[in-house]
C-alpha positions in Angstrom: 24.5 43.5 0.3 23.6 46.3 2.6 26.9 48.2 2.7 27.3 51.7 1.3 29.7 54.6 1.3 29.2 58.3 2.3 31.5 61.2 3.1 31.5 64.8 4.1 34.1 67.6 4.1 34.6 70.1 6.9 36.8 73.1 6.3 38.7 73.4 9.6 40.4 76.7 8.5 37.1 78.5 8.0 35.0 76.5 10.5 32.3 75.4 8.0 31.2 72.7 5.6 33.2 72.6 2.3 30.8 73.2 -0.5 31.4 72.6 -4.2 34.3 70.1 -4.0 34.3 67.4 -6.7 34.8 63.9 -5.5 35.7 60.9 -7.6 35.4 57.3 -6.5 37.4 54.4 -8.0 37.4 50.7 -7.3 40.9 49.2 -7.2 40.8 45.9 -9.1 42.8 42.8 -8.2 45.3 43.6 -10.9 45.9 47.1 -9.6 43.9 48.9 -12.3 41.2 51.3 -11.3 37.6 51.5 -12.4 35.9 54.9 -12.1 32.5 54.4 -10.3 31.1 57.8 -9.5 31.7 61.6 -9.4 29.8 63.9 -7.1 30.0 67.5 -5.8 29.6 68.5 -2.1 26.5 70.5 -1.3 26.0 73.4 1.2 26.4 70.9 4.1 29.7 69.6 2.7 28.0 66.3 1.9 26.9 64.7 -1.3 23.2 64.6 -2.2 23.4 60.8 -2.7 25.6 58.0 -1.4 28.9 57.8 -3.1 28.5 54.1 -3.5 25.0 52.7 -2.9 23.8 49.3 -1.7 23.1 48.0 -5.2 26.7 48.6 -6.3 28.5 47.9 -3.0 31.1 45.1 -2.9 33.9 44.5 -0.5 37.4 45.5 -1.6 39.8 48.3 -2.1 38.7 51.8 -3.1 40.1 55.3 -3.8 38.4 58.6 -3.2 39.9 61.7 -4.7 38.9 65.0 -3.3 39.7 67.8 -5.8 40.4 70.7 -3.4 42.5 73.2 -5.4 39.7 75.3 -6.8 37.9 75.3 -3.4 40.9 76.7 -1.6 41.6 79.4 -4.3 37.9 80.4 -4.7 37.6 81.0 -0.9 40.8 83.1 -0.8 42.6 80.6 1.4 45.5 80.4 -1.0 46.5 81.7 -4.4 48.1 80.0 -7.4 51.4 81.1 -6.0 51.2 79.4 -2.7 48.8 76.5 -3.3 49.8 73.3 -1.5 47.0 70.7 -1.6 45.4 70.3 -5.0 44.0 66.8 -4.5 43.5 64.5 -1.6 43.6 60.8 -2.5 42.4 58.3 0.1 42.9 54.6 -0.5 41.0 52.3 1.9 39.5 48.9 2.2 35.8 48.1 2.8 36.0 44.6 4.3 32.6 44.4 5.9 29.1 44.6 4.5 28.4 47.8 6.4 28.0 51.6 6.2 31.4 53.3 5.6 31.5 57.0 6.3 34.8 58.6 5.3 34.9 62.2 6.3 37.6 64.7 5.4 38.8 67.5 7.7 40.5 70.0 5.5 42.6 73.1 5.6 44.8 74.7 2.9 47.9 73.0 4.2 46.8 69.8 5.9 44.0 67.2 6.1 42.9 64.3 8.2 40.4 61.5 7.9 38.9 58.6 9.8 36.3 55.9 9.5 33.2 57.7 10.9 29.8 56.3 11.8 
């Protein structure tokens, strides 16, 4: 297999990469249960220092990324405990090809978007 998974997070409210966000990766099994595969933290560039899912562990199927964004928003003064909206961003997607999947997150305190990048 030569597929792998990467991500990065851009803070669209502040116009910069989002540093220090914890990301969890799960494989969704055929029976609907989930297997935790990896946990990483974004670096100064809003990326992880290594692939979220490397070539050796890659297999086609359904996956879930959870971006833990609450502490990031509060620590940057974007929101407070009183007006927090997004605490986690879960993304469920399928990797159906033996390829590089790049799943970026465009983030603000009150919305997000994602896409299959290159």
